[in-house]
N, C-alpha and C positions, 0 to 999 in steps of 0.2 A: 350203819344203821347200827346207835346203842340206844342206852334211857342209864340213866344214873337213878341209883337208890339208895339211899344211906351212903355215899362216898364209894359206892360201889359203882365200878363203870358193867355192865351187861351186854352183854352181844348174842349173836344168833348161833348157830350150830352152823358148821361148813353146809351149803346146798346136799353134800353129799350126802354127806353121816347123818342129815336131819333125813334126808327121803329115806335112805335104807332102815332106818329109823322106825319112820312112818310105817311103810311097807311092811315090814316085821308084826311090829304091834295091829296092826289090819289082819294079817297069819291070824295070830295070838286072841283077837277079839273074835275071830270065826270060832275060834273052839269055844271060848267062852260062852259065847252065844249057845252050841251045840250045847251046855254042856249045862246050860241055867243057871250061870254063876255070874250074870247081870242083872242086877232090882235096881227098880224107878219106882220105891220107896215115897210115900207122900206127906210124911209126916212132919216136916221141915216146909216146904214148901210155901212159903207167903210169910213165912219168916222174915222179918225187918231187921237189916243187921246196918248200923253206921257207924262210921268206919272217923281216926281222927280229922280229916283232910275234910272235914264237915261236908261230906255225902255220905247217901244210906241206899241202899236199895235191899230187893226183895226176892229171895229165892225161887224160881221158878220152875227148877227142878233139881233131884238128886240120882246119883248113876254111885251107886254102891257095887262092890265088888265081892261076892258071897266067900265064904269061911278067908278071904285077905289079913288076916292080924299081924299086924307092924308088929320088927322086933325091933327098928331105930325108926320109931317113930319123928315124922316131921309134920309139917304144916307146909301147903305153897300155893299163896296167892300171886294170880296171874292178873294184868289188866291191859283192856284194850279198849279204841274208840274204833267204831266202823266207818271203814268211806262211806258217804254219800246214801247211808240209813238215815230217812227223817220217819216221823208219824208213823201210820201202821205199818211203816219196814221193820221197826220193832219189832211187832207182836212175827212177822212173820221167820224174822231173823231166830225169835227166840222157837217155833214154832218147827222150823227147817234142823235147828243145830243137833236134834234127836241125832240126824243123820250124822250126826260130826263125830258121836260116839265112838262110831267104828274104827274114827284115825286114833285116837286115843286110850282107849279101854287096857286096852294088849299091851303100853308101855309099864318095864317093870315097875312091882312095887307101889302101883295104886292101888287104894283103900277105897276111896269115895270125892264125890267130888258135889258139893253143890255149884249151883251156877245163878248166877245174880243176875237179877236185872240190869238195866242200862239206866246209872244214878243221873244228880241231878244235871252232871257236865256232860252226857252222852257215854261215862266208860263201863263197860261192860266190866266185870269181873270174876273169875274162879277161885274158890275155896279148896282148897284138895287134902287131903290127909294122906299119907307116903307113907312106906316104909323104907326108908336110906335119904337123905336128904342129896347126897350125889345124884342117883336115879331123878330125885325130883329133880336137882336141878337140867340135869341131862334133858329129860322131856321139854321143861319149860324153856329151854334151846333150842331144841327140834321146833315145837309148837311154832316157837316163834316164827320159820318158816313159814310155814302153812300162814298162821296171823297174817302177814306182812302183805299176802296176797291180796286181802280186804278190808285191812285198820291203814287208819291214817298215819303218817310216816312220824314217828316217832312218837307217838300212844301207846307203843308196847313194852310193857316191865313187869317183873316178879321177882318175888322177894318169898328167899324160906327160911322157916323157924324153926329150926332143929329140937327135938329131946320134946315136942309138945305137938299132944293130941288135941283132935278140935275142941273137944271137950274142954280142954286147961285154957286153949286161946280163948272161949269163950264166958270160962271164970274169970279171966282177969281182966275180960273187960269193960270192967268198969271203972279203972284205974286210969289215972291223966298225967300217966308219964310218957304220954307221947308227945311228939312235936309235930304234926299238921302229917302225919305220913297216911298216904294214899292204902295202906295195906293191914292197917291197925286196928280192930275191931274194938270201938268205944261202947257202943249200947245195941245190946239182941232184944228186940224188938218179938211183938205177938206175932205169933201164926195167925195167920188171916188165907183160908184153902180158897178162895174167891178172889176175884179180881188179877187174877196172875195168867197170863195165857202163853 
């Protein structure tokens, strides 16, 4: 189970390491919830993001960890395609996925996540702000093991962009120096707070 992106072969974390990381995250997430440090702001819901591979998707949820300020900012993008989910199943997944917050919000370094709807090819993306590229990659490799349970084989990939915040990525979105990468935003559209469930 590997994926190739920009000549880099990505692999999932070993099962034991991934399991321990997810359990640790769950425990930390409970603490974050008790202290009211997890927020779901709505101001980006409906925002359309186009990518260099010609696909686009809308933000259906945003998760923010309050008072999480990155010292070593990076952006992480994760892509996967759900197995056997069609039609109304996508809306059901988007609702159910709120529960998945318990599995990831406690990973070290998480600042925020934009949850994107499935694109024209059925691929979902998560666009994260993270503190530290190594922490972002460790999260992506652990997440891979969870996603593998419900995803089409070979559809999971991730890309880490060190030294960037989400705003930096969005400001550079209109540059055309990409080569069809699934992870490179090329268009940031308008926010529509309706029609995304």
